[in-house]
N, C-alpha and C positions, 0 to 999 in steps of 0.2 A: 502408538499409534491409536487416534478416539475409535471404538468399536462400533461409536451412536454416529458418526460423521456422516452429514449427509447434500449433497449439491443442491446450492441453493436454485430456488423457483423464482426465475424473473416475471412483472407482471409486465402490463404492454409501456411501462413508462422506467423499466431498469432496475426497481423495486423490487428485493428479498422480500421474503418473508419473515426474518428478520431485520427490517426497514435500513437496511446498507445500499446503494443505488450506482449501478454502473452506467453509462452514458455510454454511446459508440458499442454497445455491449461484440460489434462482429470482432470488436480489435483487444480482446479482451481474453488474458488465458489462465485460468484459475486451476491449481493443483489439489491434491488430496490431503483433506485433515487440516483444511483452511479454517480460521476463528477471523470476523471482521466482527468488529462490534457495530451498534447500530448507530443511526444518522451520520455513518461513514459515506464518503461520496467519490467514486473513483472515475475520472475521465479519462477512458479512453480513446479519447477521439484519436490519437496516432497509436498508441502500443501499449499496454499494461499488460505484465507478466507476474500473477504471482506462483511460487513455487509450494512444493509440498509443506505441510507442518508449520506454517506460518500464520503468527499472532498478528491480529492490529486491534488495538483497541480503539475505543468508543468518538465518534464522531468527528473521523479525520478527514483529508480532503489529500489526496494522491492524484497527481496533475500530468498527463501527456501532452500537454498542449497550452502555451501562455498567448492572452492574447496584448498581453504586455509589453514582452520583449519578442516575442515572435517563433521560442522555442517551442518548436514542435514535433517531439523525436519520442522519446519512452521512457519507462517504468519500470524495472523488473528489480522484482524480489526477491532474494532466492533462501531456499530450504533454509530454513528453522529460523527467520528473523522473527523480529519482534517489533512493534511499532505501539508507543505509547499512545494513551488517549492523547486527544487535539492535538496530534501534530499534522504538519503540511510537507509531503515530499513534491519537489518541483522536476517538472521536464528533465530528462537527459542523466537521470540519477541509477544509480544501481545499489543496493543496499547489498552487503554479500552476507553471504551465508553464516545460519547463527549469529550477527548481527543485534544489537539491543540498539532503541531508539529511546529516548525518556521519554516521558510527558509533557508537550507543549512543547515540540521542538520544531523548526524549520530545518529541513534537510535540503540544501542546494550542492551537493557535491557528493561525490563516489563514499561510500563506508568499505574500507575492505570488513574484508570476513572477523569475527569471533571479536568484534572492538566491540564500547557502549560509547555512544555518544548523544549528548543530550545540548539544548542549550537553543538560542533567536538569534544568529546561526547555530545549527548545531555544533558542538568541538568536540574533540573527544575526551571522555574522561577514564576511561577504562582499556 
C-alpha cells in the first residue's frame, strides 16, 4: 500500500489535480491506493467501480455508456488489476482481480482474474 496516496480532488468539470476526468461522478466509486494516468477519461453515466490497488495507465477511456449500440450498464475493475496506457474499456465489462490489460488494448468482454490480455480486441496471452 502506498502511504502517500490521497483521494482525488474534482473540479466542477470532473477533472482531478492529476488531469484525469470523470463524467457523472455520482455513479463513480473509487477504492484506495488507485493510480490513474493523466488524460484518462472515465464515463460513469451508468456505473464505474474501481476497487483498491488498481493501476490505470495514461490516456485510457473507460465507458459505462455507448451512444452507438445502446449498451448502458457498468464497468468494474477488480482489486489489483492493471490497465495499460491508451486502452479502451467498453461497457458491461468486469476486469478480474489482479488481471493485466496490455497497452493499446480494446476490452469488450469480461477478463478473468490473474490473466494477461492484450490487443484490439483484447485476447488472452497468458
